[in-house]
N, C-alpha and C positions, 0 to 999 in steps of 0.2 A: 650564202653559199652559191645559189644559182645566179645572183646578181654579179658576183665576181666572175663566174664562168661566162656569162653573156658579155661582160666588159672585156674579158680576155680574148674572146672570139672576135669581137668587133674592133679591137685595137689594131690588129694587122690590116684590116680593111681600111682603116683611117690612114695608116702608114702608106699603104698602096695608093690611096686617093691623093696623098700629098704630091705624088708624081704628076698629077693632072694640073697642078697650080702653075700657071705661066710665070716664070721668073727671069729676070735679066740682071746681070751684075755689070755695073759701070766702072766700079773700082773696088778695092778691098773694103771700102767703107760704105758703099752705096749699092744696095740690092733692092729692086722693085718687084712687087708682086702684083699680078693682075687678078681681076675678079674671076672666080671659079663658079660658073653657073650650075654645073652638075652637083657640086657640094651644096650650094645654096638651095636648090630645089629638093634634094634628098633630105636635108635637115628640116626644111619647112614641112615637107610631107610627114616626116616622123613626128614633129611637134604637133601638127594638126591631128594625127592619128592618136597620139598620147592624150591630147585634150579631149577628143571625142570618147575614147575608151575610158578615160578617167571619170566621165560623167555617167557611164552606164553601170548600174549596180551589178556586182559580180565580175566585172572586167578589170578590177584594180591590178591583178597580177599581170595581165597583158600590158597595161599602161606602165607598170614598173619595168617590165622587160624592155619596152620601147625606150624608156628613160635610160636604162643601162646601155642600150644600143647607141643612143645619141651620145652619151658620155664617152663610150669606147671609141666611136668614130671621131669625135671631136678631139679627144686626147691623142689618138694615134696620128691624126692629120697634123695637129700642132707640133708633135714631136718630129714627124717626118719633115715638116717645113723647116724646123730648126736645124735638122741635120743637113738638109739641102742648102740652106743659107750658109752654114759653116763651110760646106764643101765649095760653094761658089766663091766665098771670101778667100779661102785658101788657094784656089786656082788663080784668082786675081792677084794675090800677094806674091806668088812665085815670080822670081825675076826671069826675064827672057821673053 
């Protein structure tokens, strides 16, 4: 129950973070993505925090919450990137 709630709260954060990914469309078939440092640092900090909290007795719930946060952010970001890529491809495919 709580895991789904954390995931659902973090999914929109990931969708918003997908806007930070630098993208460029060269044609309707070619879209390039650049490295996103903010996302990279955030995920690594959360992974390290989950690893540390998972080793401390009695902190498993906090580690599980962090894991649901990671999954929510990653899923939202991936979905947002997919939507942006589709939009860029549609823009490039329009005649004119």
